py3Dmol code that shows the C-alpha trace and the ligand (Angstrom):
import py3Dmol

protein = """\
ATOM      1  CA  SER A   1    -143.314 -48.795 -26.179  1.00  0.00           C
ATOM      2  CA  ALA A   2    -146.229 -47.420 -24.196  1.00  0.00           C
ATOM      3  CA  SER A   3    -148.499 -47.145 -27.180  1.00  0.00           C
ATOM      4  CA  VAL A   4    -148.178 -50.763 -28.299  1.00  0.00           C
ATOM      5  CA  LYS A   5    -149.131 -51.681 -24.726  1.00  0.00           C
ATOM      6  CA  GLN A   6    -152.208 -49.485 -24.882  1.00  0.00           C
ATOM      7  CA  ILE A   7    -153.259 -51.127 -28.117  1.00  0.00           C
ATOM      8  CA  LEU A   8    -152.743 -54.620 -26.716  1.00  0.00           C
ATOM      9  CA  GLU A   9    -154.563 -53.710 -23.516  1.00  0.00           C
ATOM     10  CA  SER A  10    -157.574 -52.837 -25.637  1.00  0.00           C
ATOM     11  CA  ALA A  11    -157.318 -56.173 -27.477  1.00  0.00           C
ATOM     12  CA  SER A  12    -160.353 -57.601 -25.787  1.00  0.00           C
ATOM     13  CA  PRO A  13    -158.115 -59.657 -24.724  1.00  0.00           C
ATOM     14  CA  VAL A  14    -157.619 -61.812 -27.821  1.00  0.00           C
ATOM     15  CA  LEU A  15    -155.769 -60.600 -30.901  1.00  0.00           C
ATOM     16  CA  PRO A  16    -156.987 -62.528 -33.955  1.00  0.00           C
ATOM     17  CA  VAL A  17    -154.139 -63.465 -36.301  1.00  0.00           C
ATOM     18  CA  ILE A  18    -155.602 -63.353 -39.790  1.00  0.00           C
ATOM     19  CA  ALA A  19    -154.441 -64.450 -43.246  1.00  0.00           C
ATOM     20  CA  ILE A  20    -156.693 -63.147 -46.022  1.00  0.00           C
ATOM     21  CA  ASP A  21    -156.605 -64.635 -49.518  1.00  0.00           C
ATOM     22  CA  ASN A  22    -159.668 -62.895 -50.957  1.00  0.00           C
ATOM     23  CA  LEU A  23    -159.824 -59.150 -50.684  1.00  0.00           C
ATOM     24  CA  GLU A  24    -163.622 -59.156 -50.691  1.00  0.00           C
ATOM     25  CA  ASP A  25    -163.556 -61.057 -47.371  1.00  0.00           C
ATOM     26  CA  ALA A  26    -161.682 -58.298 -45.523  1.00  0.00           C
ATOM     27  CA  VAL A  27    -164.591 -56.039 -44.597  1.00  0.00           C
ATOM     28  CA  PRO A  28    -167.183 -58.720 -43.736  1.00  0.00           C
ATOM     29  CA  LEU A  29    -164.551 -60.514 -41.635  1.00  0.00           C
ATOM     30  CA  ALA A  30    -163.702 -57.349 -39.698  1.00  0.00           C
ATOM     31  CA  LYS A  31    -167.417 -56.737 -39.129  1.00  0.00           C
ATOM     32  CA  ALA A  32    -167.999 -60.338 -37.994  1.00  0.00           C
ATOM     33  CA  LEU A  33    -165.166 -60.126 -35.456  1.00  0.00           C
ATOM     34  CA  LYS A  34    -166.347 -56.725 -34.256  1.00  0.00           C
ATOM     35  CA  ALA A  35    -169.868 -58.082 -33.742  1.00  0.00           C
ATOM     36  CA  GLY A  36    -168.368 -60.614 -31.317  1.00  0.00           C
ATOM     37  CA  GLY A  37    -166.330 -57.948 -29.522  1.00  0.00           C
ATOM     38  CA  LEU A  38    -162.927 -58.371 -31.208  1.00  0.00           C
ATOM     39  CA  THR A  39    -161.863 -54.983 -32.545  1.00  0.00           C
ATOM     40  CA  VAL A  40    -158.052 -55.145 -32.580  1.00  0.00           C
ATOM     41  CA  LEU A  41    -156.918 -57.318 -35.504  1.00  0.00           C
ATOM     42  CA  GLU A  42    -153.579 -58.528 -36.865  1.00  0.00           C
ATOM     43  CA  VAL A  43    -153.521 -59.123 -40.619  1.00  0.00           C
ATOM     44  CA  THR A  44    -150.437 -61.085 -41.628  1.00  0.00           C
ATOM     45  CA  LEU A  45    -148.347 -60.074 -44.640  1.00  0.00           C
ATOM     46  CA  ARG A  46    -148.451 -63.666 -45.882  1.00  0.00           C
ATOM     47  CA  THR A  47    -150.821 -63.215 -48.777  1.00  0.00           C
ATOM     48  CA  ASP A  48    -150.761 -61.063 -51.908  1.00  0.00           C
ATOM     49  CA  VAL A  49    -153.760 -58.996 -50.872  1.00  0.00           C
ATOM     50  CA  ALA A  50    -152.606 -58.277 -47.296  1.00  0.00           C
ATOM     51  CA  PHE A  51    -151.900 -54.562 -47.838  1.00  0.00           C
ATOM     52  CA  ASP A  52    -155.198 -54.005 -49.635  1.00  0.00           C
ATOM     53  CA  ALA A  53    -157.050 -56.022 -47.002  1.00  0.00           C
ATOM     54  CA  ILE A  54    -155.566 -53.845 -44.263  1.00  0.00           C
ATOM     55  CA  LYS A  55    -156.596 -50.738 -46.182  1.00  0.00           C
ATOM     56  CA  ALA A  56    -160.138 -52.050 -46.548  1.00  0.00           C
ATOM     57  CA  MET A  57    -160.405 -52.950 -42.850  1.00  0.00           C
ATOM     58  CA  GLN A  58    -159.164 -49.492 -41.852  1.00  0.00           C
ATOM     59  CA  GLY A  59    -162.476 -48.250 -43.247  1.00  0.00           C
ATOM     60  CA  VAL A  60    -164.514 -50.290 -40.762  1.00  0.00           C
ATOM     61  CA  GLU A  61    -165.495 -48.058 -37.861  1.00  0.00           C
ATOM     62  CA  GLY A  62    -164.136 -49.035 -34.476  1.00  0.00           C
ATOM     63  CA  ILE A  63    -161.545 -51.442 -35.847  1.00  0.00           C
ATOM     64  CA  THR A  64    -157.825 -51.186 -35.013  1.00  0.00           C
ATOM     65  CA  VAL A  65    -155.783 -52.926 -37.721  1.00  0.00           C
ATOM     66  CA  GLY A  66    -152.194 -54.001 -37.383  1.00  0.00           C
ATOM     67  CA  ALA A  67    -149.929 -55.871 -39.760  1.00  0.00           C
ATOM     68  CA  GLY A  68    -148.273 -59.145 -38.808  1.00  0.00           C
ATOM     69  CA  THR A  69    -145.379 -61.257 -40.094  1.00  0.00           C
ATOM     70  CA  VAL A  70    -143.183 -58.171 -40.581  1.00  0.00           C
ATOM     71  CA  LYS A  71    -139.750 -59.568 -41.412  1.00  0.00           C
ATOM     72  CA  ASN A  72    -137.696 -56.572 -42.498  1.00  0.00           C
ATOM     73  CA  VAL A  73    -137.343 -52.817 -42.229  1.00  0.00           C
ATOM     74  CA  ARG A  74    -138.561 -52.254 -45.796  1.00  0.00           C
ATOM     75  CA  GLN A  75    -141.952 -53.740 -44.869  1.00  0.00           C
ATOM     76  CA  LEU A  76    -142.104 -51.586 -41.745  1.00  0.00           C
ATOM     77  CA  LYS A  77    -141.487 -48.470 -43.888  1.00  0.00           C
ATOM     78  CA  ASP A  78    -144.220 -49.514 -46.335  1.00  0.00           C
ATOM     79  CA  LEU A  79    -146.597 -49.953 -43.397  1.00  0.00           C
ATOM     80  CA  GLU A  80    -145.745 -46.476 -42.110  1.00  0.00           C
ATOM     81  CA  GLU A  81    -146.839 -45.130 -45.457  1.00  0.00           C
ATOM     82  CA  LEU A  82    -150.040 -47.138 -45.285  1.00  0.00           C
ATOM     83  CA  GLY A  83    -150.673 -45.786 -41.781  1.00  0.00           C
ATOM     84  CA  VAL A  84    -151.404 -49.079 -40.010  1.00  0.00           C
ATOM     85  CA  ASP A  85    -152.238 -48.878 -36.312  1.00  0.00           C
ATOM     86  CA  PHE A  86    -149.413 -51.238 -35.261  1.00  0.00           C
ATOM     87  CA  ALA A  87    -146.959 -53.765 -36.648  1.00  0.00           C
ATOM     88  CA  VAL A  88    -145.989 -57.203 -35.361  1.00  0.00           C
ATOM     89  CA  SER A  89    -142.970 -59.344 -36.210  1.00  0.00           C
ATOM     90  CA  PRO A  90    -142.517 -63.055 -35.521  1.00  0.00           C
ATOM     91  CA  GLY A  91    -138.930 -62.225 -34.507  1.00  0.00           C
ATOM     92  CA  SER A  92    -136.639 -59.454 -33.305  1.00  0.00           C
ATOM     93  CA  THR A  93    -133.656 -58.816 -35.528  1.00  0.00           C
ATOM     94  CA  HIS A  94    -131.295 -56.024 -34.545  1.00  0.00           C
ATOM     95  CA  GLU A  95    -132.449 -54.030 -37.601  1.00  0.00           C
ATOM     96  CA  LEU A  96    -136.147 -54.368 -36.763  1.00  0.00           C
ATOM     97  CA  LEU A  97    -135.639 -53.512 -33.086  1.00  0.00           C
ATOM     98  CA  GLU A  98    -133.776 -50.327 -34.021  1.00  0.00           C
ATOM     99  CA  ALA A  99    -136.252 -49.333 -36.739  1.00  0.00           C
ATOM    100  CA  GLY A 100    -139.212 -50.071 -34.468  1.00  0.00           C
ATOM    101  CA  ILE A 101    -137.971 -47.591 -31.866  1.00  0.00           C
ATOM    102  CA  GLU A 102    -137.757 -44.840 -34.519  1.00  0.00           C
ATOM    103  CA  SER A 103    -140.999 -45.809 -36.237  1.00  0.00           C
ATOM    104  CA  SER A 104    -144.196 -43.781 -36.169  1.00  0.00           C
ATOM    105  CA  ILE A 105    -146.025 -47.121 -35.841  1.00  0.00           C
ATOM    106  CA  PRO A 106    -146.210 -48.949 -32.507  1.00  0.00           C
ATOM    107  CA  PHE A 107    -144.088 -52.055 -33.032  1.00  0.00           C
ATOM    108  CA  LEU A 108    -144.380 -55.449 -31.314  1.00  0.00           C
ATOM    109  CA  PRO A 109    -141.323 -57.660 -31.852  1.00  0.00           C
ATOM    110  CA  ALA A 110    -141.333 -61.334 -30.896  1.00  0.00           C
ATOM    111  CA  VAL A 111    -139.007 -63.265 -28.627  1.00  0.00           C
ATOM    112  CA  SER A 112    -138.717 -66.873 -27.578  1.00  0.00           C
ATOM    113  CA  THR A 113    -135.562 -66.865 -25.438  1.00  0.00           C
ATOM    114  CA  VAL A 114    -134.356 -64.930 -22.400  1.00  0.00           C
ATOM    115  CA  SER A 115    -131.350 -63.546 -24.288  1.00  0.00           C
ATOM    116  CA  GLU A 116    -133.660 -62.066 -26.922  1.00  0.00           C
ATOM    117  CA  MET A 117    -135.751 -60.532 -24.130  1.00  0.00           C
ATOM    118  CA  ILE A 118    -132.684 -58.930 -22.546  1.00  0.00           C
ATOM    119  CA  LYS A 119    -131.538 -57.650 -25.953  1.00  0.00           C
ATOM    120  CA  GLY A 120    -134.990 -56.175 -26.588  1.00  0.00           C
ATOM    121  CA  LEU A 121    -135.163 -54.668 -23.113  1.00  0.00           C
ATOM    122  CA  ASP A 122    -131.745 -53.054 -23.690  1.00  0.00           C
ATOM    123  CA  THR A 123    -133.017 -51.572 -26.954  1.00  0.00           C
ATOM    124  CA  GLY A 124    -136.045 -50.022 -25.224  1.00  0.00           C
ATOM    125  CA  TYR A 125    -138.800 -52.626 -25.370  1.00  0.00           C
ATOM    126  CA  ASP A 126    -140.740 -54.088 -22.464  1.00  0.00           C
ATOM    127  CA  CYS A 127    -143.591 -55.649 -24.419  1.00  0.00           C
ATOM    128  CA  PHE A 128    -143.121 -58.629 -26.740  1.00  0.00           C
ATOM    129  CA  LYS A 129    -144.977 -61.244 -28.662  1.00  0.00           C
ATOM    130  CA  PHE A 130    -143.898 -64.646 -27.272  1.00  0.00           C
ATOM    131  CA  PHE A 131    -143.684 -66.811 -30.358  1.00  0.00           C
ATOM    132  CA  PRO A 132    -144.118 -69.688 -30.941  1.00  0.00           C
ATOM    133  CA  ALA A 133    -145.570 -69.851 -27.433  1.00  0.00           C
ATOM    134  CA  SER A 134    -146.620 -73.473 -27.040  1.00  0.00           C
ATOM    135  CA  ALA A 135    -143.519 -74.822 -28.810  1.00  0.00           C
ATOM    136  CA  PHE A 136    -141.280 -72.782 -26.481  1.00  0.00           C
ATOM    137  CA  GLY A 137    -142.789 -73.896 -23.208  1.00  0.00           C
ATOM    138  CA  GLY A 138    -146.142 -72.100 -23.106  1.00  0.00           C
ATOM    139  CA  ILE A 139    -147.479 -71.275 -19.673  1.00  0.00           C
ATOM    140  CA  SER A 140    -144.602 -72.775 -17.707  1.00  0.00           C
ATOM    141  CA  ALA A 141    -142.081 -70.764 -19.758  1.00  0.00           C
ATOM    142  CA  LEU A 142    -144.016 -67.538 -19.075  1.00  0.00           C
ATOM    143  CA  LYS A 143    -144.013 -68.339 -15.351  1.00  0.00           C
ATOM    144  CA  ALA A 144    -140.251 -68.874 -15.519  1.00  0.00           C
ATOM    145  CA  PHE A 145    -139.658 -65.560 -17.393  1.00  0.00           C
ATOM    146  CA  TYR A 146    -141.536 -63.739 -14.625  1.00  0.00           C
ATOM    147  CA  GLY A 147    -138.811 -64.604 -12.098  1.00  0.00           C
ATOM    148  CA  PRO A 148    -135.863 -62.689 -13.578  1.00  0.00           C
ATOM    149  CA  LEU A 149    -137.878 -60.378 -15.862  1.00  0.00           C
ATOM    150  CA  PRO A 150    -141.104 -59.339 -14.093  1.00  0.00           C
ATOM    151  CA  GLU A 151    -141.061 -55.972 -15.906  1.00  0.00           C
ATOM    152  CA  LEU A 152    -141.836 -57.643 -19.258  1.00  0.00           C
ATOM    153  CA  GLN A 153    -145.305 -58.059 -20.743  1.00  0.00           C
ATOM    154  CA  PHE A 154    -146.125 -60.685 -23.366  1.00  0.00           C
ATOM    155  CA  CYS A 155    -148.655 -61.483 -26.024  1.00  0.00           C
ATOM    156  CA  PRO A 156    -148.212 -65.265 -26.378  1.00  0.00           C
ATOM    157  CA  THR A 157    -149.065 -66.550 -29.848  1.00  0.00           C
ATOM    158  CA  GLY A 158    -148.660 -69.896 -31.553  1.00  0.00           C
ATOM    159  CA  GLY A 159    -150.664 -72.815 -30.256  1.00  0.00           C
ATOM    160  CA  VAL A 160    -152.979 -70.639 -28.168  1.00  0.00           C
ATOM    161  CA  SER A 161    -156.538 -71.927 -28.501  1.00  0.00           C
ATOM    162  CA  ALA A 162    -160.086 -71.762 -27.184  1.00  0.00           C
ATOM    163  CA  ASP A 163    -159.107 -74.455 -24.676  1.00  0.00           C
ATOM    164  CA  ASN A 164    -156.069 -72.753 -23.129  1.00  0.00           C
ATOM    165  CA  PHE A 165    -156.287 -68.977 -23.712  1.00  0.00           C
ATOM    166  CA  LYS A 166    -157.822 -68.271 -20.303  1.00  0.00           C
ATOM    167  CA  ASP A 167    -154.914 -70.022 -18.574  1.00  0.00           C
ATOM    168  CA  TYR A 168    -152.481 -67.766 -20.446  1.00  0.00           C
ATOM    169  CA  LEU A 169    -154.502 -64.645 -19.591  1.00  0.00           C
ATOM    170  CA  ALA A 170    -154.426 -65.518 -15.889  1.00  0.00           C
ATOM    171  CA  LEU A 171    -150.633 -64.989 -15.799  1.00  0.00           C
ATOM    172  CA  PRO A 172    -149.369 -61.635 -14.451  1.00  0.00           C
ATOM    173  CA  ASN A 173    -147.047 -61.059 -17.434  1.00  0.00           C
ATOM    174  CA  VAL A 174    -149.611 -61.755 -20.165  1.00  0.00           C
ATOM    175  CA  ILE A 175    -151.240 -58.626 -21.589  1.00  0.00           C
ATOM    176  CA  CYS A 176    -153.294 -60.384 -24.286  1.00  0.00           C
ATOM    177  CA  VAL A 177    -153.063 -63.534 -26.404  1.00  0.00           C
ATOM    178  CA  GLY A 178    -152.841 -63.906 -30.171  1.00  0.00           C
ATOM    179  CA  GLY A 179    -154.198 -66.684 -32.306  1.00  0.00           C
ATOM    180  CA  SER A 180    -155.785 -67.820 -35.501  1.00  0.00           C
ATOM    181  CA  TRP A 181    -158.417 -70.028 -33.834  1.00  0.00           C
ATOM    182  CA  VAL A 182    -161.136 -67.346 -34.000  1.00  0.00           C
ATOM    183  CA  VAL A 183    -160.823 -67.262 -37.807  1.00  0.00           C
ATOM    184  CA  PRO A 184    -160.735 -70.930 -38.879  1.00  0.00           C
ATOM    185  CA  LYS A 185    -159.675 -71.492 -42.490  1.00  0.00           C
ATOM    186  CA  ASN A 186    -162.886 -73.326 -43.317  1.00  0.00           C
ATOM    187  CA  ALA A 187    -165.151 -70.655 -41.886  1.00  0.00           C
ATOM    188  CA  LEU A 188    -163.308 -68.046 -43.957  1.00  0.00           C
ATOM    189  CA  LYS A 189    -163.522 -70.218 -47.070  1.00  0.00           C
ATOM    190  CA  ASN A 190    -167.263 -70.708 -46.553  1.00  0.00           C
ATOM    191  CA  ARG A 191    -167.736 -67.065 -45.566  1.00  0.00           C
ATOM    192  CA  ASP A 192    -169.429 -68.306 -42.410  1.00  0.00           C
ATOM    193  CA  TRP A 193    -169.466 -64.923 -40.677  1.00  0.00           C
ATOM    194  CA  ASN A 194    -171.937 -66.051 -38.001  1.00  0.00           C
ATOM    195  CA  HIS A 195    -169.594 -68.813 -36.877  1.00  0.00           C
ATOM    196  CA  ILE A 196    -166.687 -66.366 -36.697  1.00  0.00           C
ATOM    197  CA  THR A 197    -168.803 -63.938 -34.664  1.00  0.00           C
ATOM    198  CA  GLU A 198    -169.694 -66.776 -32.297  1.00  0.00           C
ATOM    199  CA  LEU A 199    -166.013 -67.760 -31.860  1.00  0.00           C
ATOM    200  CA  ALA A 200    -165.155 -64.094 -31.216  1.00  0.00           C
ATOM    201  CA  ARG A 201    -167.972 -63.872 -28.686  1.00  0.00           C
ATOM    202  CA  GLN A 202    -166.641 -66.949 -26.880  1.00  0.00           C
ATOM    203  CA  ALA A 203    -163.180 -65.352 -26.779  1.00  0.00           C
ATOM    204  CA  THR A 204    -164.429 -62.073 -25.332  1.00  0.00           C
ATOM    205  CA  GLY A 205    -167.343 -63.226 -23.228  1.00  0.00           C
ATOM    206  CA  HIS A 206    -169.376 -60.452 -24.886  1.00  0.00           C
ATOM    207  CA  SER A 207    -172.890 -60.876 -26.140  1.00  0.00           C
ATOM    208  CA  VAL A 208    -173.277 -60.470 -29.905  1.00  0.00           C
ATOM    209  CA  SER A 209    -174.005 -56.876 -30.884  1.00  0.00           C
TER     210      SER A 209
END
"""
ligand_1 = """\
11
LIG
C -148.737 -66.133 -35.805
O -148.259 -65.701 -36.835
O -148.822 -65.437 -34.795
C -149.162 -67.564 -35.750
O -149.156 -68.130 -37.033
C -150.471 -67.798 -35.093
O -150.371 -69.043 -34.499
P -151.622 -70.025 -34.375
O -152.081 -70.302 -35.784
O -151.089 -71.248 -33.681
O -152.680 -69.324 -33.571
"""
view = py3Dmol.view(width=600, height=400)
view.addModel(protein, "pdb")
view.setStyle({"model": 0}, {"cartoon": {"style": "trace"}})
view.addModel(ligand_1, "xyz")
view.setStyle({"model": 1}, {"stick": {}})
view.zoomTo()
view.show()
């Protein structure tokens, strides 16, 4: 949908994929990423505190918070109630594609094959997460998709890193990239917010504010 595209276009152009174990880390993490210029965040529903962490981050000014790892329609409904800014799935079941079209939340489904892309396109989507990007051919796969399906835009995620994200972003069908590299597990464990801000700054090219 148009609005998920607008959100991804504002994603600076890296979408941090975050898993939060400790609720008290949510706000300082959002602030650390924002200080480095990353303001559109994906918090995965992989931990017990994910919903509360999203709620906490929604209170940080200038932050757009989406939910990731959405696997079923029930979760999408719960997220509508929570009022998240967008929702991301690692896949694209028929049920999720249909519910995402009806949803009040901009929805980003994921694809890894051309048949899934055509199915999604038929259902009304032209913007997808490409997951897991590096395992499914990475940059050369994206170049190949552009031949038959130049109308599609992708957010490749999975194996995208500080070393290769610029190569992904140079492709005409890449709108932004997603990845966990800007929030390393150890930095989060040590609450090393300065390091996270520095990684964010390197991903955006911004100076630290
Ligand atoms: C995701 O859910 O998008 C991935 O787990 C992120 O992949 P990465 O850890 O390889 O960046």
